MIROBA-878301 format. One line per 5 residues: their letters; for each residue x, y, z of N, C-alpha, C. Coordinates in Angstrom, 2 decimals. Example, Ala and Ser with C-alpha at 12.3 -4.5 7.8 and 13.67 -1.06 7.14 Angstrom:
BEGIN
AS> 13.19/-5.69/7.80/12.30/-4.50/7.80/13.20/-3.30/7.80 | 12.85/-2.25/7.08/13.67/-1.06/7.14/12.90/0.03/7.87
This chain:
BEGIN
MWDYS> 65.59/0.34/55.35/64.53/1.27/54.94/64.52/2.46/55.89 | 64.44/3.67/55.33/64.44/4.85/56.16/63.07/5.10/56.77 | 63.07/5.79/57.89/61.84/6.08/58.61/61.30/7.42/58.14 | 60.25/7.39/57.32/59.67/8.61/56.77/58.47/9.04/57.62 | 58.30/10.34/57.75/57.14/10.86/58.48/55.88/10.65/57.65
DKVKD> 54.74/10.71/58.31/53.46/10.57/57.60/53.29/11.68/56.56 | 53.83/12.85/56.88/53.68/13.98/55.96/54.51/13.78/54.70 | 55.70/13.20/54.84/56.52/12.89/53.67/55.77/11.90/52.78 | 55.19/10.87/53.39/54.45/9.87/52.63/53.26/10.51/51.93 | 52.57/11.41/52.63/51.40/12.08/52.06/51.78/12.91/50.83
YFFNP> 52.87/13.69/50.96/53.29/14.56/49.86/53.94/13.77/48.73 | 54.33/12.54/48.99/54.84/11.68/47.94/53.69/11.04/47.17 | 52.75/10.45/47.89/51.64/9.77/47.24/50.59/10.75/46.71 | 50.52/11.94/47.29/49.54/12.95/46.87/50.24/14.29/46.64 | 51.12/14.37/45.63/51.88/15.61/45.42/50.98/16.79/45.09
RNAGA> 51.33/17.94/45.64/50.63/19.18/45.33/51.42/19.94/44.27 | 50.68/20.56/43.34/51.26/21.48/42.35/52.26/20.82/41.40 | 52.02/19.56/41.06/52.88/18.89/40.09/52.42/19.21/38.67 | 53.37/19.32/37.76/53.03/19.57/36.37/53.70/20.81/35.82 | 53.32/21.18/34.61/53.91/22.34/33.94/53.09/23.59/34.20
LTDAN> 53.76/24.72/34.30/53.12/26.03/34.49/53.37/26.83/33.21 | 52.37/26.89/32.35/52.56/27.48/31.02/52.84/28.98/31.04 | 52.33/29.68/32.05/52.53/31.14/32.09/53.57/31.54/33.14 | 54.49/30.64/33.42/55.55/30.95/34.39/56.45/32.05/33.86 | 56.88/32.94/34.76/57.83/33.99/34.38/59.12/33.89/35.19
AVGEV> 59.30/32.76/35.87/60.54/32.48/36.59/60.71/30.97/36.67 | 61.82/30.47/36.18/62.07/29.03/36.15/63.46/28.73/36.69 | 63.54/27.73/37.56/64.82/27.28/38.08/64.97/25.79/37.89 | 66.10/25.35/37.34/66.34/23.93/37.10/67.65/23.51/37.75 | 67.63/22.39/38.45/68.83/21.85/39.08/68.87/20.35/38.87
GSLSC> 70.09/19.78/39.00/70.27/18.35/38.85/70.26/17.91/37.41 | 70.32/16.61/37.20/70.27/16.03/35.85/69.81/14.58/35.97 | 69.18/14.09/34.91/68.69/12.71/34.93/69.83/11.72/35.06 | 70.99/12.05/34.47/72.12/11.12/34.54/72.66/10.99/35.96 | 72.39/12.00/36.81/72.86/11.96/38.19/71.82/11.36/39.13
GDALK> 70.61/11.13/38.63/69.60/10.47/39.45/68.54/11.37/40.02 | 68.78/12.68/40.11/67.80/13.63/40.64/67.76/14.85/39.75 | 66.57/15.34/39.46/66.43/16.56/38.67/65.13/17.25/39.08 | 65.16/18.58/39.14/63.99/19.34/39.54/63.87/20.60/38.69 | 62.68/20.83/38.17/62.35/22.06/37.45/61.25/22.76/38.22
LMLKV> 61.53/23.96/38.72/60.57/24.74/39.50/60.10/25.92/38.65 | 58.80/26.07/38.52/58.21/27.14/37.72/57.36/28.05/38.60 | 57.57/29.35/38.49/56.85/30.33/39.30/56.10/31.31/38.43 | 54.92/31.70/38.89/54.19/32.81/38.29/54.19/33.95/39.31 | 54.95/34.99/39.01/55.14/36.09/39.94/54.42/37.34/39.42
NPETD> 53.65/37.98/40.28/52.99/39.24/39.92/54.06/40.33/39.84 | 54.28/40.90/38.65/55.35/41.89/38.50/55.12/43.18/39.27 | 53.88/43.45/39.65/53.58/44.69/40.38/53.79/44.54/41.88 | 53.52/43.35/42.40/53.63/43.13/43.85/54.78/42.19/44.23 | 55.36/41.50/43.24/56.41/40.50/43.47/55.91/39.32/44.29
VIEDA> 54.60/39.12/44.31/54.02/37.98/45.02/53.99/36.76/44.11 | 54.39/35.62/44.63/54.35/34.36/43.88/52.90/33.85/43.92 | 52.21/33.98/42.80/50.80/33.64/42.75/50.57/32.15/42.48 | 51.54/31.51/41.83/51.40/30.08/41.55/52.79/29.48/41.39 | 52.88/28.19/41.65/54.15/27.48/41.52/53.87/26.02/41.20
KFQTF> 54.62/25.48/40.28/54.50/24.06/39.94/55.89/23.47/39.78 | 55.95/22.15/39.81/57.24/21.48/39.71/57.15/20.23/38.85 | 58.27/19.87/38.28/58.45/18.59/37.61/59.75/18.02/38.16 | 59.69/16.81/38.67/60.88/16.24/39.31/61.07/14.80/38.91 | 62.33/14.39/38.94/62.69/12.99/38.73/63.58/12.60/39.89
GCGSA> 63.17/11.58/40.63/63.97/11.19/41.78/63.18/10.29/42.71 | 63.68/10.17/43.92/63.06/9.30/44.92/61.84/9.96/45.54 | 61.19/9.24/46.46/60.01/9.77/47.12/60.29/11.04/47.88 | 61.46/11.13/48.50/61.82/12.34/49.26/61.97/13.54/48.34 | 62.47/13.32/47.13/62.63/14.40/46.16/61.27/14.94/45.74
IASSS> 60.33/14.02/45.50/58.98/14.44/45.11/58.30/15.18/46.25 | 58.39/14.63/47.47/57.76/15.27/48.63/58.37/16.64/48.90 | 59.70/16.75/48.80/60.37/18.03/49.06/59.99/19.08/48.02 | 59.90/18.67/46.76/59.53/19.60/45.69/58.10/20.08/45.88 | 57.21/19.16/46.24/55.81/19.51/46.47/55.68/20.45/47.66
ALTEL> 56.41/20.14/48.75/56.38/20.99/49.94/56.89/22.39/49.63 | 57.92/22.46/48.80/58.48/23.76/48.43/57.44/24.66/47.80 | 56.66/24.12/46.87/55.64/24.95/46.22/54.59/25.43/47.22 | 54.23/24.57/48.16/53.26/24.96/49.18/53.80/26.10/50.05 | 55.08/26.06/50.33/55.70/27.06/51.21/55.83/28.43/50.56
IIGKT> 55.99/28.48/49.24/56.29/29.77/48.60/55.09/30.44/47.95 | 54.04/29.70/47.64/52.86/30.33/47.04/52.27/31.33/48.04 | 52.06/32.55/47.57/51.51/33.61/48.42/52.57/34.49/49.05 | 53.82/34.09/48.94/54.91/34.88/49.50/55.51/35.79/48.43 | 56.15/36.86/48.88/56.86/37.72/47.95/58.21/37.09/47.61
IAQAK> 58.82/37.59/46.57/60.14/37.09/46.18/61.13/37.30/47.33 | 61.05/38.44/48.00/61.96/38.72/49.11/61.77/37.72/50.24 | 60.52/37.35/50.51/60.24/36.37/51.56/60.71/34.98/51.13 | 60.51/34.64/49.87/60.90/33.32/49.38/62.41/33.14/49.44 | 63.16/34.21/49.22/64.62/34.13/49.25/65.15/33.70/50.61
LLTNQ> 64.35/33.90/51.65/64.78/33.56/53.00/64.54/32.08/53.33 | 63.82/31.39/52.45/63.50/29.98/52.70/64.77/29.13/52.60 | 64.94/28.20/53.54/66.10/27.31/53.53/65.64/25.86/53.34 | 66.60/25.00/53.06/66.26/23.58/52.93/65.75/23.01/54.25 | 66.21/23.58/55.37/65.74/23.10/56.67/64.26/23.43/56.86
DIADF> 63.80/24.57/56.29/62.38/24.91/56.34/61.56/23.86/55.60 | 62.08/23.39/54.48/61.38/22.35/53.71/61.31/21.06/54.52 | 62.43/20.67/55.12/62.46/19.45/55.93/61.54/19.56/57.13 | 61.54/20.73/57.80/60.67/20.93/58.96/59.20/20.86/58.57 | 58.87/21.41/57.40/57.49/21.39/56.91/57.01/19.94/56.75
LDGLP> 57.94/19.06/56.38/57.61/17.64/56.17/57.77/16.81/57.44 | 57.94/17.50/58.57/58.17/16.83/59.86/59.45/16.01/59.85 | 60.44/16.51/59.10/61.75/15.90/59.10/62.01/14.96/57.93 | 63.28/14.84/57.57/63.73/13.90/56.55/64.89/13.09/57.12 | 65.06/11.85/56.69/66.24/11.09/57.13/67.50/11.85/56.71
PEKMH> 68.57/11.81/57.50/69.81/12.52/57.14/70.28/12.19/55.72 | 70.16/10.92/55.33/70.61/10.50/54.01/69.79/11.10/52.88 | 68.64/11.70/53.19/67.75/12.26/52.18/67.67/13.79/52.24 | 68.52/14.41/53.06/68.47/15.87/53.16/68.87/16.55/51.86 | 69.62/15.84/51.00/69.98/16.46/49.72/68.75/16.79/48.88
CSVMG> 67.63/16.11/49.13/66.40/16.40/48.39/65.86/17.79/48.74 | 65.94/18.15/50.02/65.50/19.49/50.42/66.47/20.55/49.92 | 67.76/20.21/49.88/68.76/21.15/49.35/68.50/21.39/47.87 | 68.12/20.35/47.13/67.80/20.51/45.72/66.64/21.48/45.53 | 65.66/21.43/46.45/64.55/22.37/46.39/65.00/23.80/46.60
QEALH> 65.85/24.01/47.61/66.37/25.35/47.88/67.19/25.86/46.69 | 67.98/24.99/46.07/68.80/25.40/44.93/67.93/25.78/43.74 | 66.84/25.04/43.51/65.93/25.37/42.40/65.26/26.72/42.65 | 64.88/26.97/43.90/64.27/28.26/44.25/65.29/29.38/44.06 | 66.53/29.13/44.47/67.62/30.09/44.31/67.78/30.47/42.84
AAVAA> 67.71/29.46/41.95/67.86/29.69/40.51/66.66/30.42/39.93 | 65.45/30.06/40.38/64.24/30.70/39.86/64.17/32.17/40.26 | 64.49/32.45/41.51/64.48/33.84/41.99/65.52/34.67/41.23 | 66.69/34.10/41.00/67.73/34.80/40.26/67.28/35.08/38.83 | 66.56/34.13/38.23/66.06/34.32/36.87/65.03/35.44/36.82
YTGEE> 64.21/35.54/37.86/63.17/36.58/37.88/63.76/37.97/38.15 | 64.65/38.06/39.08/65.21/39.36/39.46/66.34/39.81/38.55 | 66.86/38.88/37.76/67.98/39.23/36.90/69.30/39.27/37.64 | 69.33/38.66/38.83/70.56/38.64/39.61/71.61/37.81/38.90 | 72.84/38.16/39.11/73.95/37.41/38.53/74.21/36.17/39.37
VDEDE> 73.98/35.00/38.76/74.35/33.75/39.42/75.75/33.43/38.95 | 76.59/32.97/39.84/77.97/32.67/39.46/78.00/31.77/38.25 | 78.30/32.37/37.09/78.26/31.63/35.84/79.35/30.57/35.75 | 80.39/30.75/36.56/81.50/29.80/36.48/81.38/28.67/37.48 | 80.24/28.59/38.18/80.11/27.58/39.22/80.25/26.16/38.68
HEEGA> 79.78/25.94/37.45/79.82/24.60/36.90/81.02/24.40/35.97 | 81.88/25.39/35.88/83.05/25.24/35.04/84.14/24.46/35.76 | 85.11/24.03/34.99/86.22/23.25/35.55/86.88/24.04/36.67 | 87.11/23.40/37.79/87.72/24.07/38.94/86.70/24.34/40.01 | 85.47/24.75/39.61/84.42/25.00/40.58/83.52/23.79/40.74
LICKC> 83.53/22.89/39.75/82.73/21.68/39.83/83.49/20.68/40.70 | 83.02/20.48/41.93/83.71/19.62/42.88/83.43/18.15/42.61 | 82.16/17.78/42.57/81.78/16.37/42.38/81.23/16.19/40.97 | 82.04/15.59/40.09/81.61/15.38/38.71/80.57/14.27/38.59 | 80.61/13.31/39.49/79.66/12.19/39.43/78.22/12.68/39.55
FGVDA> 77.99/13.66/40.43/76.63/14.16/40.67/76.47/15.61/40.24 | 77.50/16.20/39.60/77.38/17.56/39.10/77.20/18.60/40.19 | 77.91/18.45/41.31/77.75/19.37/42.44/78.91/20.37/42.44 | 78.58/21.65/42.40/79.61/22.67/42.34/79.92/23.26/43.72 | 80.97/24.06/43.77/81.42/24.64/45.04/80.38/25.56/45.66
GMIER> 79.65/26.28/44.82/78.63/27.20/45.34/77.54/26.48/46.09 | 77.04/25.39/45.52/75.98/24.61/46.17/76.49/24.02/47.48 | 77.71/23.49/47.46/78.26/22.89/48.68/78.43/23.94/49.77 | 78.94/25.11/49.41/79.13/26.16/50.42/77.80/26.61/51.02 | 76.78/26.77/50.17/75.46/27.17/50.69/74.92/26.12/51.66
AIRTN> 75.08/24.84/51.31/74.60/23.77/52.19/75.35/23.76/53.51 | 76.68/23.95/53.45/77.49/23.94/54.66/77.10/25.09/55.58 | 76.97/26.28/55.01/76.65/27.45/55.82/75.22/27.42/56.36 | 74.27/27.04/55.51/72.87/27.02/55.93/72.62/26.02/57.05 | 73.27/24.85/56.94/73.00/23.76/57.88/74.12/23.53/58.88
KLTTL> 75.14/24.40/58.84/76.28/24.32/59.77/76.89/22.92/59.76 | 77.23/22.45/58.58/77.80/21.13/58.41/79.28/21.14/58.79 | 79.72/20.12/59.50/81.11/20.07/59.96/81.77/18.72/59.73 | 81.11/17.81/59.00/81.70/16.51/58.69/81.49/16.19/57.22 | 82.39/15.37/56.66/82.26/14.96/55.27/80.99/14.14/55.06
EMVTF> 80.67/13.33/56.05/79.47/12.50/55.96/78.23/13.35/55.76 | 78.11/14.42/56.55/76.93/15.27/56.44/76.92/16.05/55.13 | 78.08/16.44/54.65/78.14/17.12/53.35/77.62/16.20/52.26 | 77.97/14.92/52.34/77.46/13.95/51.37/75.96/13.77/51.50 | 75.46/13.69/52.72/74.02/13.54/52.93/73.24/14.72/52.35
YTKAG> 73.81/15.92/52.50/73.09/17.13/52.11/73.27/17.51/50.64 | 74.34/17.04/50.00/74.60/17.45/48.62/74.86/16.29/47.66 | 75.11/15.09/48.16/75.50/13.91/47.40/76.96/13.96/46.96 | 77.62/15.10/47.14/79.03/15.21/46.75/79.86/14.19/47.51 | 80.69/13.46/46.81/81.52/12.43/47.44/80.82/11.12/47.64
GSCAS> 79.62/10.97/47.10/78.86/9.74/47.32/79.11/8.66/46.30 | 80.08/8.88/45.39/80.37/7.85/44.40/81.86/7.55/44.38 | 82.61/8.09/43.43/84.03/7.79/43.35/84.81/8.68/44.32 | 86.14/8.53/44.34/86.97/9.23/45.32/87.65/10.47/44.76 | 87.41/10.81/43.52/88.18/11.87/42.89/87.96/13.24/43.52
CREPL> 86.83/13.44/44.19/86.54/14.76/44.76/86.82/14.83/46.26 | 87.34/13.77/46.84/87.52/13.75/48.29/88.41/14.88/48.79 | 89.57/15.06/48.16/90.50/16.07/48.65/89.96/17.49/48.48 | 89.46/17.89/47.29/88.89/19.24/47.19/87.68/19.45/48.08 | 86.92/18.37/48.32/85.76/18.47/49.20/86.21/18.73/50.63
EELLA> 87.26/18.02/51.06/87.81/18.24/52.40/88.34/19.67/52.54 | 89.07/20.13/51.54/89.64/21.49/51.59/88.55/22.54/51.67 | 87.50/22.35/50.88/86.40/23.31/50.87/85.70/23.35/52.22 | 85.41/22.16/52.78/84.75/22.09/54.08/85.60/22.75/55.16 | 86.89/22.45/55.17/87.80/23.02/56.18/87.87/24.54/56.06
DINKE> 87.98/25.05/54.83/88.09/26.50/54.62/86.81/27.23/55.04 | 85.66/26.67/54.68/84.40/27.32/55.02/84.16/27.26/56.52 | 84.46/26.13/57.14/84.31/26.02/58.60/85.21/27.01/59.32 | 86.42/27.23/58.80/87.33/28.22/59.39/86.73/29.61/59.34 | 86.10/29.94/58.20/85.43/31.23/58.07/84.24/31.32/59.01
MVAEG> 83.52/30.23/59.17/82.35/30.23/60.05/82.74/30.41/61.51 | 83.90/29.87/61.88/84.41/30.08/63.24/84.70/31.56/63.45 | 85.35/32.19/62.48/85.67/33.61/62.58/84.41/34.47/62.64 | 83.37/34.00/61.99/82.09/34.73/61.99/81.25/34.44/63.22 | 81.67/33.46/64.02/80.91/33.09/65.21/79.75/32.17/64.94
AIRPE> 79.71/31.57/63.73/78.60/30.68/63.38/78.74/29.31/64.03 | 79.98/28.84/64.21/80.23/27.57/64.89/81.39/27.74/65.86 | 81.51/26.80/66.80/82.61/26.86/67.76/83.88/26.28/67.14 | 85.04/26.73/67.56/86.31/26.24/67.00/86.44/24.73/67.06 | 85.98/24.12/68.15/86.12/22.67/68.29/85.18/21.90/67.35
EAYVF> 84.20/22.59/66.79/83.28/21.93/65.87/83.81/21.92/64.44 | 84.70/22.83/64.11/85.17/23.00/62.74/85.93/21.77/62.24 | 85.72/21.47/60.99/86.42/20.34/60.37/87.86/20.74/60.07 | 88.78/19.85/60.35/90.20/20.07/60.08/90.61/19.17/58.92 | 91.23/19.75/57.92/91.61/18.99/56.73/92.45/17.77/57.10
GSAPK> 92.05/16.61/56.58/92.78/15.37/56.82/92.39/14.65/58.09 | 91.41/15.19/58.83/91.05/14.57/60.11/90.14/13.35/59.95 | 89.46/13.24/58.82/88.55/12.11/58.63/89.34/10.88/58.23 | 89.12/9.74/58.86/89.85/8.51/58.50/89.47/8.08/57.09 | 90.46/7.61/56.35/90.20/7.14/55.01/89.58/5.75/55.06
PKRKK> 88.51/5.52/54.29/87.89/4.18/54.28/88.81/3.16/53.65 | 88.56/1.90/53.97/89.38/0.82/53.44/89.18/0.68/51.94 | 90.26/0.31/51.26/90.18/0.08/49.84/89.66/-1.32/49.57 | 88.91/-1.45/48.54/88.25/-2.72/48.24/88.74/-3.24/46.89 | 89.22/-4.47/46.83/89.75/-5.02/45.60/88.73/-5.92/44.91
AQGFV> 88.82/-5.93/43.58/87.93/-6.80/42.81/88.62/-7.19/41.52 | 88.97/-8.47/41.40/89.56/-9.05/40.19/90.74/-8.23/39.68 | 91.72/-7.94/40.54/92.91/-7.24/40.10/92.75/-5.75/39.98 | 91.56/-5.21/40.30/91.33/-3.78/40.23/91.13/-3.25/41.64 | 91.25/-1.94/41.81/91.03/-1.32/43.11/90.00/-0.22/42.97
IPDAA> 88.96/-0.27/43.78/88.00/0.82/43.80/88.61/1.96/44.58 | 88.68/3.19/44.02/89.29/4.29/44.75/88.59/4.52/46.08 | 89.35/5.06/47.05/88.77/5.37/48.35/87.57/6.27/48.17 | 86.47/5.89/48.76/85.26/6.71/48.66/85.14/7.58/49.88 | 84.40/8.67/49.74/84.14/9.52/50.90/83.24/8.77/51.87
PAPMP> 83.21/9.17/53.15/82.41/8.45/54.14/80.95/8.33/53.72 | 80.39/7.19/54.04/78.97/6.91/53.85/78.47/7.28/52.48 | 78.76/6.46/51.43/78.24/6.72/50.09/76.72/6.73/50.11 | 76.13/7.47/49.19/74.69/7.54/49.14/74.12/6.17/48.82 | 73.16/5.69/49.60/72.54/4.40/49.32/71.67/4.49/48.09
PAQPS> 71.44/3.38/47.38/70.58/3.42/46.20/69.15/3.75/46.58 | 68.44/4.39/45.65/67.05/4.77/45.92/66.21/3.53/46.14 | 65.25/3.65/47.04/64.36/2.53/47.30/63.40/2.38/46.12 | 63.29/1.20/45.53/62.46/1.02/44.35/60.99/1.14/44.65 | 60.28/1.71/43.72/58.82/1.78/43.84/58.25/1.94/42.45
APIQI> 56.97/1.69/42.32/56.34/1.76/41.01/56.21/3.20/40.55 | 56.18/3.42/39.22/55.98/4.77/38.72/54.68/5.33/39.23 | 54.66/6.62/39.50/53.46/7.25/40.03/52.90/8.20/38.99 | 51.65/8.04/38.63/50.98/8.94/37.71/50.22/9.98/38.52 | 50.57/11.23/38.32/49.91/12.30/39.06/48.79/12.85/38.20
AMPAA> 47.57/12.68/38.65/46.43/13.13/37.88/46.33/14.65/37.93 | 46.26/15.29/36.76/46.14/16.73/36.67/44.72/17.08/36.24 | 44.29/18.32/36.42/42.97/18.74/35.95/42.81/18.46/34.46 | 41.58/18.41/34.02/41.29/18.07/32.64/41.99/18.98/31.65 | 42.22/20.23/32.05/42.83/21.19/31.15/44.30/20.94/30.93
AAPVA> 44.89/20.15/31.79/46.34/19.90/31.68/46.61/18.42/31.50 | 47.70/18.13/30.85/48.06/16.73/30.63/48.58/16.12/31.91 | 48.36/14.82/32.13/48.91/14.18/33.32/50.43/14.19/33.29 | 51.00/14.27/34.46/52.45/14.32/34.59/52.93/13.04/35.24 | 53.87/12.38/34.65/54.42/11.15/35.21/55.66/11.48/36.01
VAEAP> 55.66/11.09/37.26/56.85/11.25/38.09/57.55/9.91/38.15 | 58.72/9.82/37.56/59.40/8.53/37.39/60.13/8.13/38.64 | 59.92/6.92/39.04/60.66/6.31/40.15/61.38/5.09/39.60 | 62.25/4.51/40.38/62.91/3.28/39.94/61.87/2.19/39.76 | 61.98/1.36/38.73/61.00/0.31/38.47/60.98/-0.75/39.56
QPASG> 59.88/-1.53/39.53/59.74/-2.61/40.50/60.84/-3.64/40.30 | 61.33/-4.27/41.37/62.38/-5.26/41.24/61.94/-6.43/40.35 | 62.86/-6.89/39.52/62.56/-8.04/38.69/62.59/-9.29/39.56 | 61.83/-10.29/39.18/61.78/-11.52/39.96/62.31/-12.68/39.13 | 62.88/-13.68/39.82/63.30/-14.90/39.15/64.65/-14.83/38.46
LSAAK> 65.41/-13.77/38.64/66.72/-13.66/38.01/67.81/-13.95/39.03 | 68.66/-14.91/38.70/69.78/-15.21/39.58/70.88/-14.20/39.35 | 71.85/-14.16/40.26/72.97/-13.23/40.12/73.74/-13.50/38.84 | 73.85/-14.77/38.48/74.57/-15.13/37.25/73.85/-14.61/36.01 | 72.52/-14.76/35.99/71.75/-14.28/34.84/71.80/-12.76/34.73
EAILV> 71.76/-12.08/35.90/71.87/-10.63/35.88/73.22/-10.20/35.32 | 74.29/-10.90/35.72/75.63/-10.57/35.24/75.73/-10.76/33.74 | 75.08/-11.79/33.22/75.08/-12.04/31.78/74.37/-10.90/31.05 | 73.23/-10.47/31.59/72.49/-9.38/30.97/73.30/-8.08/30.98 | 73.96/-7.80/32.12/74.77/-6.58/32.23/75.90/-6.62/31.22
SKIIE> 76.55/-7.77/31.10/77.64/-7.92/30.14/77.15/-7.68/28.72 | 75.97/-8.18/28.39/75.40/-8.01/27.06/75.09/-6.54/26.79 | 74.55/-5.85/27.79/74.21/-4.43/27.63/75.46/-3.61/27.32 | 76.50/-3.85/28.11/77.74/-3.09/27.91/78.37/-3.41/26.57 | 78.33/-4.68/26.17/78.89/-5.06/24.87/78.15/-4.35/23.73
EMRPT> 76.83/-4.20/23.87/76.04/-3.53/22.84/76.34/-2.04/22.77 | 76.78/-1.45/23.90/77.05/-0.01/23.94/78.50/0.32/23.56 | 79.39/-0.65/23.61/80.81/-0.39/23.40/81.15/0.19/22.03 | 80.49/-0.22/20.94/80.82/0.38/19.64/80.70/1.90/19.62 | 79.72/2.44/20.36/79.55/3.89/20.43/80.75/4.54/21.09
FRRDG> 81.22/3.94/22.19/82.38/4.50/22.89/83.64/4.39/22.03 | 83.78/3.28/21.31/84.97/3.05/20.51/85.07/4.05/19.36 | 83.92/4.45/18.82/83.94/5.42/17.72/84.55/6.75/18.15 | 84.45/7.05/19.47/85.00/8.29/20.00/86.39/8.11/20.59 | 86.99/6.93/20.34/88.35/6.69/20.81/88.45/6.18/22.23
GDVEL> 87.35/5.74/22.80/87.35/5.22/24.17/86.74/3.83/24.23 | 86.54/3.35/25.45/85.91/2.05/25.63/85.54/1.89/27.11 | 84.59/1.01/27.36/84.17/0.68/28.72/84.14/-0.83/28.84 | 84.84/-1.35/29.83/84.93/-2.80/30.02/84.32/-3.19/31.37 | 83.49/-4.23/31.36/82.91/-4.74/32.60/83.98/-5.45/33.42
VDMEG> 84.07/-5.10/34.71/85.05/-5.71/35.62/84.37/-6.72/36.54 | 83.30/-6.30/37.19/82.63/-7.17/38.16/81.26/-6.60/38.45 | 80.43/-7.40/39.09/79.11/-6.95/39.54/78.89/-7.48/40.94 | 78.60/-6.57/41.86/78.40/-6.94/43.26/77.09/-6.34/43.75 | 76.04/-7.13/43.75/74.74/-6.63/44.19/74.22/-5.57/43.24
SLVLV> 74.02/-4.35/43.76/73.52/-3.24/42.94/74.64/-2.40/42.38 | 75.88/-2.84/42.54/77.05/-2.09/42.09/77.71/-2.79/40.91 | 77.82/-2.09/39.79/78.49/-2.60/38.60/79.83/-1.87/38.46 | 80.91/-2.63/38.43/82.25/-2.05/38.33/82.73/-2.13/36.89 | 83.19/-0.99/36.36/83.66/-0.94/34.99/85.02/-0.25/34.94
SLVGA> 85.75/-0.50/33.88/87.02/0.16/33.63/86.86/1.08/32.43 | 87.21/2.36/32.59/87.16/3.32/31.50/88.49/3.30/30.77 | 88.43/3.11/29.47/89.64/2.93/28.66/89.76/4.04/27.63 | 90.99/4.42/27.29/91.23/5.40/26.23/90.63/6.75/26.54 | 89.93/7.32/25.55/89.37/8.66/25.71/88.36/8.73/26.84
CSGCQ> 87.68/7.63/27.13/86.67/7.63/28.19/87.28/7.86/29.57 | 88.54/7.44/29.75/89.16/7.51/31.08/89.40/8.94/31.53 | 89.61/9.86/30.59/89.88/11.24/30.99/88.80/12.20/30.54 | 87.70/11.67/30.06/86.63/12.51/29.51/85.87/13.24/30.62 | 85.60/14.53/30.42/84.83/15.30/31.40/83.37/14.87/31.45
LAAST> 82.94/14.12/30.42/81.55/13.65/30.39/81.44/12.20/30.85 | 82.47/11.72/31.55/82.46/10.33/32.02/81.27/10.05/32.91 | 80.89/11.03/33.74/79.75/10.83/34.63/78.47/10.60/33.84 | 78.31/11.32/32.72/77.14/11.12/31.87/77.17/9.75/31.21 | 78.38/9.31/30.80/78.53/7.99/30.21/78.11/6.91/31.20
LGGIA> 78.62/7.02/32.43/78.28/6.04/33.46/76.79/6.10/33.79 | 76.25/7.32/33.80/74.82/7.46/34.09/73.96/6.81/33.03 | 74.38/6.93/31.76/73.63/6.29/30.68/73.67/4.78/30.78 | 74.84/4.26/31.13/74.97/2.80/31.31/74.09/2.34/32.46 | 74.14/3.08/33.58/73.34/2.72/34.76/71.85/2.74/34.44
QKITE> 71.42/3.74/33.68/70.00/3.84/33.34/69.55/2.65/32.49 | 70.39/2.27/31.51/70.04/1.14/30.65/69.98/-0.15/31.44 | 70.94/-0.36/32.34/70.95/-1.59/33.15/69.77/-1.61/34.11 | 69.47/-0.45/34.71/68.33/-0.35/35.65/67.03/-0.70/34.95 | 66.85/-0.18/33.73/65.62/-0.47/32.98/65.51/-1.96/32.64
TLGRP> 66.65/-2.57/32.35/66.64/-3.98/31.96/66.42/-4.91/33.15 | 67.12/-4.63/34.26/67.01/-5.51/35.44/65.79/-5.19/36.29 | 65.27/-4.00/36.17/64.09/-3.64/36.96/64.40/-3.29/38.39 | 65.64/-2.87/38.68/66.00/-2.43/40.01/67.14/-1.41/39.90 | 67.28/-0.53/40.91/68.32/0.51/40.83/69.72/-0.08/40.77
IRVMP> 70.52/0.41/39.86/71.90/-0.03/39.68/72.81/1.18/39.66 | 73.96/1.07/40.31/74.96/2.15/40.29/76.20/1.63/39.57 | 76.73/2.41/38.63/77.92/2.04/37.88/79.09/2.87/38.37 | 80.15/2.20/38.78/81.32/2.90/39.34/82.59/2.51/38.57 | 83.43/3.50/38.22/84.69/3.19/37.56/85.71/2.69/38.56
VARS> 86.57/1.79/38.16/87.64/1.28/39.02/88.97/1.49/38.34 | 90.03/1.59/39.14/91.38/1.80/38.61/92.21/0.54/38.82 | 93.17/0.33/37.94/94.03/-0.84/38.07/94.92/-0.69/39.30 | 95.14/-1.79/40.01/96.01/-1.77/41.20/97.46/-1.79/40.79
C-alpha cells in the first residue's frame, strides 16, 4: 500500500469541482477507459480577460487520479490562461503534499488535460499526428511521444523506471521498450546540450538491464520495462454529491474484492468469460485464447487478425474490464508470445 498524504486522502474523499460544466468554452480530454485512466477537464474562461472563472472535471481512475484532477481545478480557477499554461504536474503533486512515485502519472494526466483545454481555447495547433502510427509509443496505455517528452523535460527524468511512473508507458507489454529507450536517450542528450541535466545523469540507450523472461505453459511473456505499473488499489465506488441544480456524478473505482472464491473458481469464471467473448473476435478473423492466470494477471494468446490489430489494446482492455466486474477485483490482461 502506498503512503498517501492527508491532503491526497482529503481531495479523494471530498473532491472539489467534480461534475459537468454546461457553459464550458474550453475542454481537454486525455486517457481512455480501456487504459484504466481518463480525465475530462472543462473550463469557463472569460473571453475579455482570459481569466478561468470556473473549472470542473470528470475522471475515471484511482484515488490519486481523482485527487490530482480535483487539485488541478483548485490551482487554475482565478488564473489567466497564460498563468495556467505555466502549471506543471509537479505543481499538482506539491499542492497535494506529494504523490508516491508510482502515482505521478496521475498528475501528468492533469497537466496533459490542461494542455489540451488551453490549446482548444486559444486555437493553438496541437500536434495532430501525436497519436498516429509512429508517434504512439505505448499502445497498451495510448501514450504518445509528445506526452512522454513533456514528462521527461518537465520532471528531468533519466531512467526508464521513472518514465513508466510518470506516464505508464512501458508498464505492460514489451513492444515499446526499444522506442521508449531511444526517445529517453535522445531527449536526455538534448537536455545535456541545453544545460538542463548533467552529462553523467543522461540515460544511455541500452544501459538498463533487461528483466528476466517469465515462462508459463509453453509461452513466454515478452520482456517488460522496469517496474510495471502495479494494479490500482480496490475501493468502493464514490458518489460525489452535487448541488441540487446538477445531477450527482459517480467517480468509478475498482469494485470491492469478492470473497469466498478460490483460485480455481476464479480461473473457471475467467475461462467462461473469454469463451463467451470469442465469437465476436472470430467474426473479425481473430481469436483470443486463455493461457494462464496468475493472481491479478490473466495471460492470453492473440490469434489471427487479433495478433496484429492496432486495436489490440482496446480488445485486452475490454476483456480486463469484463473480468474485473465479474471477479470484483482489478485484473490486468497481458498478451503472451509462443516460445
